[in-house]
C-alpha positions in Angstrom: 14.4 -13.9 -44.5 11.1 -13.4 -42.8 8.6 -10.7 -43.6 7.7 -8.1 -41.1 4.6 -5.8 -41.4 5.7 -2.9 -39.2 2.5 -0.9 -39.8 0.0 -3.5 -38.5 -1.1 -4.2 -35.0 0.1 -6.7 -34.1 3.2 -6.9 -36.3 3.3 -10.3 -38.0 6.5 -12.1 -38.7 6.2 -15.1 -41.0 8.8 -18.0 -41.2 10.1 -17.6 -44.7 13.3 -19.5 -45.1 13.7 -20.2 -41.4 15.3 -23.6 -40.7 14.4 -26.0 -37.9 17.0 -24.2 -35.7 14.5 -21.6 -34.5 16.6 -20.9 -31.3 19.5 -19.6 -33.5 17.0 -17.4 -35.5 15.7 -16.0 -32.2 19.2 -15.2 -31.0 19.9 -13.4 -34.3 16.7 -11.4 -34.2 15.7 -11.0 -30.6 16.7 -7.3 -30.3 14.8 -6.4 -33.4 11.8 -8.3 -32.2 11.9 -6.7 -28.7 12.2 -3.2 -30.4 9.2 -4.0 -32.5 7.2 -5.0 -29.4 8.3 -1.8 -27.6 7.1 0.2 -30.6 3.7 -1.3 -31.5 2.9 -3.5 -28.4 2.7 -7.0 -29.9 4.4 -9.3 -32.4 3.0 -12.5 -33.8 5.4 -15.2 -35.1 3.5 -17.5 -37.5 4.6 -20.6 -39.4 7.7 -21.3 -37.3 8.6 -24.9 -36.4 7.0 -24.9 -33.0 5.0 -27.9 -31.9 5.1 -28.4 -28.1 5.4 -26.8 -24.7 9.1 -27.7 -24.7 9.6 -25.9 -28.0 7.9 -22.9 -26.6 10.0 -23.0 -23.4 13.2 -23.2 -25.4 12.2 -20.1 -27.6 11.2 -18.1 -24.5 14.6 -18.9 -22.9 16.5 -17.5 -26.0 15.1 -14.0 -25.2 17.2 -14.0 -22.0 14.5 -12.3 -19.9 13.9 -13.0 -16.2 10.9 -15.4 -15.8 7.8 -14.2 -13.8 6.4 -17.5 -12.6 2.8 -18.5 -11.9 3.8 -19.5 -8.4 5.2 -16.1 -7.5 2.2 -14.2 -8.9 -1.0 -13.1 -7.2 -3.1 -14.1 -10.2 -6.6 -15.4 -9.4 -6.8 -17.4 -12.6 -6.5 -21.2 -12.4 -3.6 -22.4 -14.5 -1.6 -25.6 -14.9 2.2 -25.6 -15.1 3.8 -27.5 -18.0 7.4 -26.4 -17.2 9.0 -24.1 -14.6 8.1 -21.1 -16.7 5.3 -22.3 -19.1 1.7 -22.8 -18.0 -1.8 -22.8 -19.4 -3.2 -19.3 -20.1 -6.4 -19.7 -18.2 -8.5 -22.7 -17.4 -11.9 -20.9 -17.3 -14.7 -22.8 -19.0 -15.0 -22.2 -22.8 -18.3 -20.3 -22.6 -16.8 -17.6 -20.3 -15.4 -14.5 -21.9 -12.3 -13.2 -20.3 -12.5 -9.4 -20.7 -9.7 -7.1 -21.6 -7.0 -6.5 -18.9 -3.4 -5.9 -18.3 -2.0 -9.0 -16.8 -2.1 -8.9 -12.9 -2.5 -5.1 -12.9 -5.0 -5.6 -10.0 -2.0 -6.6 -7.9 1.3 -5.0 -6.8 3.2 -7.7 -8.7 2.9 -7.9 -12.5 5.0 -9.0 -15.5 6.3 -6.7 -18.2 6.4 -9.1 -21.2 3.9 -11.9 -22.1 4.5 -14.8 -24.4 1.6 -16.8 -25.7 1.8 -20.0 -27.7 -1.0 -21.8 -29.5 -0.7 -25.5 -29.0 -4.2 -26.3 -30.2 -6.5 -23.8 -31.9 -10.2 -23.9 -31.1 -12.7 -25.3 -33.6 -14.6 -22.0 -33.4 -13.9 -18.8 -31.5 -11.2 -18.6 -28.9 -9.4 -15.5 -30.3 -7.1 -13.6 -28.0 -8.4 -10.0 -28.0 -5.6 -7.3 -28.1 -6.1 -3.6 -27.4 -3.6 -0.8 -27.2 -4.4 0.9 -24.0 -2.5 4.0 -24.9 -4.9 4.5 -27.8 -7.8 3.7 -25.5 -6.8 6.3 -23.1 -6.5 8.9 -25.8 -10.1 8.0 -27.0 -11.3 8.3 -23.4 -9.7 11.7 -22.9 -11.5 12.9 -26.0 -14.9 11.4 -25.1 -15.1 11.0 -21.4 -12.4 13.2 -19.8 -14.4 13.4 -16.5 -14.0 9.6 -16.0 -10.3 9.7 -16.9 -9.7 12.4 -14.3 -11.6 10.4 -11.7 -9.5 7.4 -12.4 -6.3 9.5 -12.3 -7.2 11.2 -9.0 -8.7 8.3 -7.0 -7.1 5.1 -8.4 -8.8 1.8 -8.0 -9.3 -0.9 -5.4 -10.1 -4.5 -6.3 -12.0 -7.0 -4.2 -12.0 -10.8 -4.9 -13.3 -13.7 -2.8 -10.8 -16.6 -3.2 -12.1 -20.1 -2.6 -10.6 -22.5 -0.1 -10.1 -25.0 -2.9 -9.6 -24.3 -6.6 -12.8 -23.6 -8.5 -12.4 -24.9 -12.1 -15.7 -23.3 -13.1 -14.5 -19.8 -12.6 -12.0 -17.5 -14.4 -11.1 -16.3 -10.9 -11.1 -19.7 -9.2 -7.5 -20.0 -7.9 -7.5 -20.9 -4.2 -6.2 -18.5 -1.6 -3.5 -21.0 -0.5 -2.2 -21.1 -4.1 -2.6 -17.4 -4.7 -0.8 -16.4 -1.6 1.7 -19.3 -1.6 0.8 -20.4 1.9 -0.5 -23.4 3.9 -2.7 -21.8 6.5 -4.6 -18.7 7.6 -1.8 -17.3 9.7 0.5 -17.3 6.7 -2.2 -15.9 4.5 -2.8 -13.0 6.8 0.9 -12.3 7.1 1.2 -12.2 3.3 -1.8 -9.9 2.9 -0.6 -7.5 5.6 2.8 -7.4 3.8 1.1 -6.4 0.6 -1.2 -3.8 2.2 -4.4 -5.7 1.6 -7.6 -5.7 3.7 -9.2 -9.1 4.3 -12.1 -11.0 5.8 -12.6 -14.7 6.3 -15.9 -16.1 5.0 -17.9 -18.8 6.9 -17.2 -21.4 4.1 -13.4 -20.9 4.4 -13.0 -18.6 1.4 -11.1 -15.4 1.8 -12.3 -11.9 0.8 -9.3 -9.7 0.0 -9.2 -6.0 -1.1 -6.1 -4.5 -2.6 -4.6 -1.2 -1.5 -5.3 1.7 -3.9 -3.8 0.8 -7.3 -3.2 3.4 -10.1 -5.5 3.3 -13.0 -3.2 5.2 -15.3 0.5 4.6 -15.8 3.2 6.6 -17.5 5.7 4.6 -19.6 9.4 5.4 -19.9 8.6 7.0 -23.2 6.3 9.4 -21.5 3.2 7.8 -23.1 0.3 7.3 -20.7 -1.6 4.0 -20.7 -4.9 2.8 -19.1 -3.0 0.2 -17.0 -5.5 -1.6 -14.9 -8.0 -4.5 -14.7 -11.1 -2.3 -14.6 -12.9 -3.7 -17.6 -12.2 -7.4 -16.7 -13.1 -6.9 -13.1 -16.3 -4.9 -13.7 -17.5 -7.0 -16.6 -16.1 -10.4 -16.0 -15.4 -11.2 -12.3 -18.6 -13.1 -11.9 -18.9 -16.5 -10.3 -20.5 -18.2 -7.3 -18.6 -15.8 -4.9 -18.1 -12.6 -6.9 -20.1 -10.0 -8.8 -18.4 -7.6 -11.2 -19.7 -4.3 -10.0 -18.7 -5.2 -6.4 -15.2 -6.3 -7.5 -13.8 -2.9 -8.2 -14.3 0.7 -7.0 -12.5 4.0 -7.0 -9.7 4.2 -4.5 -11.9 6.3 -2.2 -14.6 3.6 -2.1 -17.0 5.4 -4.3 -18.9 3.3 -6.9 -18.0 3.2 -10.6 -21.1 4.1 -12.7 -22.4 1.4 -15.1 -22.9 3.9 -17.9 -19.2 4.9 -17.7 -18.1 1.3 -17.8 -20.3 0.6 -20.8 -18.7 3.5 -22.7 -15.2 2.4 -21.7 -15.9 -1.1 -22.8 -17.4 0.0 -26.1 -14.4 2.3 -26.9 -12.0 -0.6 -26.1 -14.0 -3.0 -28.3 -13.7 -0.5 -31.2 -9.9 -0.6 -30.8 -9.5 -4.3 -30.3 -7.8 -6.7 -32.7 -8.9 -10.4 -32.5 -5.9 -12.7 -32.9 -7.3 -15.8 -34.5 -4.9 -18.5 -33.5 -3.3 -21.1 -35.7 -1.4 -24.1 -34.3 2.2 -23.1 -33.7 1.6 -19.4 -33.4 3.6 -17.5 -30.8 2.8 -13.9 -29.7 5.0 -11.6 -27.7 3.0 -8.8 -26.0 4.1 -5.8 -24.0 1.9 -6.0 -20.9 2.4 -2.3 -20.1 1.0 -1.2 -23.5 -1.5 -3.8 -24.5 -4.5 -5.3 -22.8 -5.6 -8.8 -23.8 -8.6 -11.1 -23.3 -10.1 -14.3 -24.5 -13.2 -14.8 -26.6 -15.5 -17.8 -25.8 -14.9 -20.9 -28.0 -16.0 -24.3 -29.0 -13.9 -27.5 -29.2 -10.5 -28.1 -27.8 -8.3 -25.0 -27.3 -4.9 -24.8 -25.6 -2.9 -21.6 -25.4 0.1 -21.6 -23.2 1.8 -18.6 -21.6 5.1 -17.5 -20.1 5.7 -14.2 -18.4 8.8 -12.1 -17.9 9.9 -9.0 -16.0 
């Protein structure tokens, strides 16, 4: 039997005595694993016989969840599909840090569960940062209640300028055609209107889009509150040839978010963050409603694949 450390974050399950038939093992243990994810936010499977994107795809399928595909998402990250439900986590250059965020929380459409698979670990760096946002919110209530109440009352609006063609040099470089699943401006505008976005066409053909007001704090079914948003990632990391972080997010009423508040939130989150140092074949299951994630800069080749589910 495998060993489960139920007190750590993330919980770590090691493949002691697991045969090559990992799909059968997942079938037998999926409810326990899902319960563990619901309780602590993340479970890491280490040492299991997983080698490829097809192995990863097969394991994800055994959980029986409804896939949330890259194509149907409004994610601004550039990704490459390997299978219908498996894709690269983010194609941003290795020197770029991807700051903590809940996956796609800056959009009205987001997944509930995230699967990550390490196909190739980086030579140096490249950890996936994990932070329990329920614990972060508790720390914020204790140390900066004024900011929590601002977030709760006003919500957040995000602004992103999407390029006409994919920009591989940016963590936010997905084109507007791909993001909105459209072929022309008329279709793009129809999709944005349906979603409640504001938009403005740039002279170079890029598209500036601003979300409707999105909540910054979410209550889970358990009654626990979480800091469910992309505030840290947007303010600290949405920086490229088109975007600047401080202009990428504001309170829902349009007022600016103070840099000193963001520095404090980011520091509190960093103190609560666990860096998952990948090994080849690792698979992590993350509750997107409870846990934020990010990516540290790295050197060498690194390939982490992802699959999302509702």
